[in-house]
C-alpha positions in Angstrom: 38.2 39.5 172.8 41.6 38.5 171.4 42.2 38.1 167.7 44.1 35.3 166.0 47.8 35.1 166.9 50.2 36.8 164.5 51.8 34.4 162.1 55.3 33.4 163.0 57.9 35.3 161.1 59.8 33.1 158.7 63.5 33.9 158.3 63.6 36.1 161.4 66.9 37.6 162.3 68.7 35.5 164.9 71.3 36.9 167.3 74.7 37.0 165.8 76.6 36.6 169.1 77.0 32.9 169.7 76.2 33.1 173.4 73.1 35.2 172.8 72.1 32.7 170.1 72.5 29.8 172.5 70.2 31.6 175.0 67.7 32.4 172.4 67.6 28.9 170.9 67.4 27.1 174.2 64.6 29.4 175.4 62.6 28.8 172.2 63.2 25.0 172.5 62.0 25.1 176.1 59.0 27.3 175.6 57.8 26.7 172.0 59.2 23.7 170.2 59.3 19.9 170.7 62.6 19.5 168.9 65.3 21.3 166.9 63.9 20.3 163.5 60.6 22.0 164.4 62.4 25.2 165.5 64.6 25.3 162.4 61.7 24.6 160.1 59.5 27.3 161.7 62.2 29.9 161.7 63.5 28.9 158.3 67.0 28.4 159.6 69.3 25.6 158.3 69.8 23.1 161.2 73.4 22.4 160.1 74.2 26.2 160.2 72.8 26.6 163.7 74.5 23.5 165.0 77.8 24.7 163.5 77.6 28.1 165.2 76.9 26.6 168.6 79.4 23.9 168.2 82.1 26.6 167.7 81.5 27.6 171.4 81.4 24.0 172.6 77.6 23.2 172.6 75.8 20.3 170.9 72.1 19.5 170.7 70.9 16.9 173.1 67.6 15.6 171.8 66.7 13.9 175.1 66.8 17.2 176.8 65.7 19.3 173.8 68.5 21.8 174.4 72.0 22.7 173.5 74.5 21.6 176.2 
């Protein structure tokens, strides 16, 4: 019998490399979160900071697709 799932880790360490961050965030958005706000809230990451880092490599959040493109 399986126990209760472990609580999500608040303030977890995100990848520092922008391309790895992009992959990580898009995977999380695809598999676990309905939108960017939910991901940022759950991981305790400022949305503006995340968008700024990914914007620096030419990606913006597309809410209709729930991914950075």
